[in-house]
N, C-alpha and C positions, 0 to 999 in steps of 0.2 A: 500914638495911642496903642495900647495892647489890650485886647479883649480877653475875657475869661476863656481859657483854653477849652473849657467844656462846651462853649458856644460855637467855637470856630468850625465852619464847615457844616453846620446844621441849620435847620429852618427856624430856630428859636429867634424871637425878635423879628422886626420887620425886615424884608428884603430891601436892599438899596438898588435902585435902577439908575444907571448912568446913561444918559442919552435921551433924545426926544424925537428920533427919526421914526420910520414906519414900524420897525420891529419893536422898539421900545414902547411906542404908542399901543401896539397890539398887545404886548404882554402886560402893560399896565392895565389895559381893559380886561384881559383874561384874569388877572389877579383880583380885580374888583368884582367880576362876576363870580369868582370862586371864593370870595371872602378872605383872601390872603392879604395880610397887611404889608405895605411897602411904602417907601418914600422915593421920589424921583428927582434926581439932580440933572441939570444940563447947563451948558454955558449961558443959556438964556434965562435960567432960573438958578443962579449960583448961590443963593442964600439958603437953599434947602440943606439941612444938616443930616448927614448919614452916619453920625458918630455911633449910634446904637444899632447899626445894621451889621450883623455878623457875616452876611453873604452879600457881595457886591456883584451885580449883573452888569457887565460892561457891554452894553448894547449900542456900540459905536462902530465907526469904520476901523478896519484893521490897523492902520498906522497909529491910531490914537489909543489902542488898547493898553499897551504896556505903560505909556506915560500916565494914563489915568489910573491904572492899577497902583502905581507907585504913590498916589495920593492917599491911598487907603491901606496902610500897612496893618498887619495883624488880622486880616480878614480872609475869608475864602473868596477867591476871585474866579468868576465864571464869564466866558464869552460865548456868543452864539454864532460865531463865524464858521463857515463851512471848511475853510482851508488854512486858517491861521494856526500856528503852532507856537507855544511858549511853555517853558518848564514851570512857570509861576502862575499861569492862568489856564484853567481847565476848559476844554472845548465841549460844548453841548449844542449841536446844530439842529434847529427845528426844520424838518423836511417839509417846507411849505412855501408858497408864494404869498406875500403879504401886500395886498392892494390898499387903496385909500379907504375903502369901506371896512368897518370893524365887523368881527364875526360873532356868532353865537357861542355860548358856553359849550354845547356839544361839538361844534366845529373845532374849537380850540383843544378840547380834550382828546380828539382823535389824531392830532398832529404827532407824527413819530419824531423822536429825537435820535440823532446819530451821534454817539458820545464816545469819549475816550475811556470812560469807566462807568458801566451801567450801575454798579453798586453805589458809586458816589452820586449819580443822578438821583437814585431812590432816597439816599440819605439827605440830600440837599432839598429835594422837592417831594417829601413824603405824602403831600396832599394832592399831587398831580397824578391822574391816572394814565397819562400819556404812555404809549408804548415807547421803548427805547432799544437801540441796537448798538452793540459795541463795534468800534473800528480802531485799527492801529493808526498811530499818528502818521506813519510814513505812507498810508493809503489815503489820507484826507484830500490831497490835491487831486488825485484820480477821481475820488468820489464826488468832489465838488465840481470838477469839470463835466462829469456826466450829468449832474443836476443842472448846470448852467446850459448845456446843450439842449437837454430835453425841455426844460422850463422856459428858457429865455429865447432860444433860437426859434422854437415854434411861435412864440409871440412876435418875433420879427416878421415871420412869414405871414401870419394873420394880419399884422399891421399893414403889410404891403398890399394884401388883397383888399382890405377895407379902404385903403387909400386909392387903389387903382380901379376898383369897381365903379365908383361914381365919376372919377376923373377921366377915365378913358373909355368906359363901356356904357355909362349911363345907368348902371345898376345900383340901387341903394345898398349901403353896406349891411343893413339889417337883413337883407335877403339871404345872406350867407350864415346867419346865426343857427338855423336848424341843421345845416351841414356841420358847423363847428360842434354843436351839441352832440350830434350822432357820432362823429369821429371820436369824441371823448368817451362816449358810452361804449363804443365798440372796443376801444383800447382797455377801458376799465373792466369790461366783461371777461377778457382773457389776456391779461398782460404778458403772460409767458408764451403765448401762441400767436406770433405776429402774422402767421398765415391766415388768421381769422379777421384781422383788421387792416392789413396792408393791401391797398388796391392801386390801380392805375397802370400805365404802360410800362413803367420801369419794372414793377413786380412781375408783369406778364411777359417781360423780355420782348416787348414790342418796340424794336429799335426804329421802325418807320415812324411811329407816333412820336417817339422821343425826339427824332430829328426835326419833325414839324414844330414841336414845342420850342426847341432851341432856335429855330429860324424865327418864330414869332417873338422870341425874347431878345432878338438882336438889338444891341444898344441898351438893354436893361441891365443895371448892375446885378440883379438877382439871377441873371443867366449863368453866372459862374457858380452860384449855389446849386442850381439845377444840374449843371455839368458835374459838379463834385458828387452829388448823390447818384447820378447815372454811372459814373466811373466805379463807385463802390458796389452798387447793386447789379450792374451788368458785367462785373468781373466773372469770366467763365469758370474761375476756380472757386468762386464763392458759392456755398450751398444755398439753394433757393429757400426762402422762408416758407 
């Protein structure tokens, strides 16, 4: 099928959303809240027709993007992956963590997009007020690695604390929520000034306390994580934050 060239790459007609995972579910909800028409296809709802959708959002895992794009020739293809590169599918990555709970319209509208072409983002999504920032394709893997470390690795650490507090110390996990919330507030208040939010013995260069921590973590798989951070931040050649 070949669409009217005047429609290709624009927001005329409904968007086609391919996928039904978390990101697809969130953006379907965003579009509903914003009053933007769309149709959603997935392998579990294969009868949905995207024939009149000039823009196809391929909100699926990276290995499936190109194969599914080939099913919809003559359209503008967009993916939301942080690191995937393709000459035929344009990358527009929402810089956000998508949980099981859906968000409010203001929450969706403040999500930044990191994109290969900011002008294309504005032409494809003229009704979305989201901020967007351009990035070179060759920098995407570095960008996404930083996102994965900051967003996911912190989650691993908090999951460990919430598991170990009740299991080994008899402390309910919810006791740590005020601590978590204040850590996030401190970071958000001055994100470019780590000296205002980084605390603890590593930052103070208190090697005695660090050694006590490592001894207490003997046999814990997360001991290696602690050691890795200690090696980085106790490096005598590294400027102190």
